[in-house]
C-alpha positions as CSV (number, residue, x, y, z in Angstrom):
1,M,-5.5,8.2,-9.7
2,L,-6.8,10.8,-8.3
3,R,-8.1,11.9,-11.5
4,L,-10.2,8.9,-12.4
5,P,-13.5,9.3,-13.5
6,E,-16.4,8.8,-11.2
7,N,-17.1,5.1,-13.0
8,A,-14.2,3.9,-13.0
9,D,-13.3,0.5,-11.7
10,A,-12.2,1.0,-8.4
11,E,-12.8,-2.8,-8.0
12,Q,-10.3,-3.6,-10.4
13,L,-7.6,-1.5,-9.4
14,R,-8.1,-2.8,-6.1
15,I,-7.6,-6.6,-7.5
16,Q,-4.6,-5.3,-9.3
17,L,-3.0,-4.2,-6.0
18,A,-3.9,-7.5,-4.4
19,A,-2.2,-9.1,-6.6
20,A,1.0,-6.9,-6.4
21,R,0.7,-7.3,-2.8
22,R,1.2,-10.9,-3.1
23,E,4.1,-10.7,-5.3
24,A,5.5,-8.0,-2.7
25,A,5.0,-10.1,0.1
26,E,6.5,-12.7,-1.2
27,L,9.8,-10.7,-1.7
28,I,9.9,-10.0,2.0
29,G,8.9,-12.8,3.5
30,L,5.7,-11.8,4.8
31,S,2.4,-12.9,4.4
32,P,0.1,-10.4,2.4
33,A,-2.2,-9.6,5.2
34,N,0.8,-8.3,7.2
35,L,1.9,-6.9,4.5
36,E,-1.2,-4.7,4.3
37,A,-1.4,-4.0,7.9
38,G,2.0,-2.5,7.1
39,E,0.8,-0.3,4.4
40,V,-1.9,0.9,6.6
41,A,0.3,1.7,9.9
42,F,2.9,3.3,7.4
43,A,-0.5,5.4,5.8
44,A,-1.7,6.2,9.3
45,H,1.8,7.7,10.3
46,L,2.3,9.7,7.5
47,D,-1.1,11.1,8.5
48,N,0.2,11.5,12.1
49,P,3.7,11.2,12.7
50,A,3.2,10.6,16.2
51,A,1.5,7.0,14.7
52,S,4.1,4.6,14.7
53,Y,5.0,2.0,11.9
54,S,8.0,0.5,13.6
55,Q,6.4,-3.2,14.1
56,F,7.0,-3.0,9.8
57,E,9.5,-0.6,9.6
58,S,12.1,-2.7,8.5
59,A,10.0,-5.0,6.2
60,L,9.1,-1.9,4.2
61,R,12.1,-0.8,4.2
62,R,13.3,-4.0,2.6
63,L,10.3,-3.4,0.0
64,G,11.6,-0.2,-0.9
65,E,14.8,-1.4,-1.9
66,T,13.4,-3.7,-4.8
67,S,12.6,-2.6,-7.9
68,R,9.0,-3.0,-7.6
69,G,8.6,-2.4,-4.1
70,P,8.7,2.0,-4.2
71,Q,5.6,1.6,-7.2
72,F,3.8,-0.5,-5.0
73,L,4.2,1.1,-2.1
74,T,2.8,4.3,-3.9
75,A,0.0,2.4,-5.7
76,S,-1.0,1.2,-2.0
77,L,-0.9,4.8,-0.7
78,L,-2.9,6.1,-3.7
79,L,-5.3,4.1,-3.5
80,R,-6.1,4.6,-0.1
81,V,-6.7,8.2,-0.9
82,V,-8.8,7.9,-3.9
83,E,-10.8,5.9,-1.8
84,R,-11.2,8.5,1.4
85,S,-11.5,11.1,-1.5
86,R,-14.9,9.7,-3.0
87,Y,-16.8,8.2,0.6
């Protein structure tokens, strides 16, 4: 994802990630909005370990234990990095 050309369709990636978020949220019993908030909190924690994501930690751990969870979380974090690096 970091090597995508400037004109790559980031919107298409966001749409695919949103669909994956709905599926992932359903797996662990969260709303997609709550899962996205957990992703944001976890990303903030990775950037600054003092930032807490404890409110979402158990849900993200459950998601990480599913077959698609780690790939979803990785894609979510990578898309955030790509978006930050472009703007």
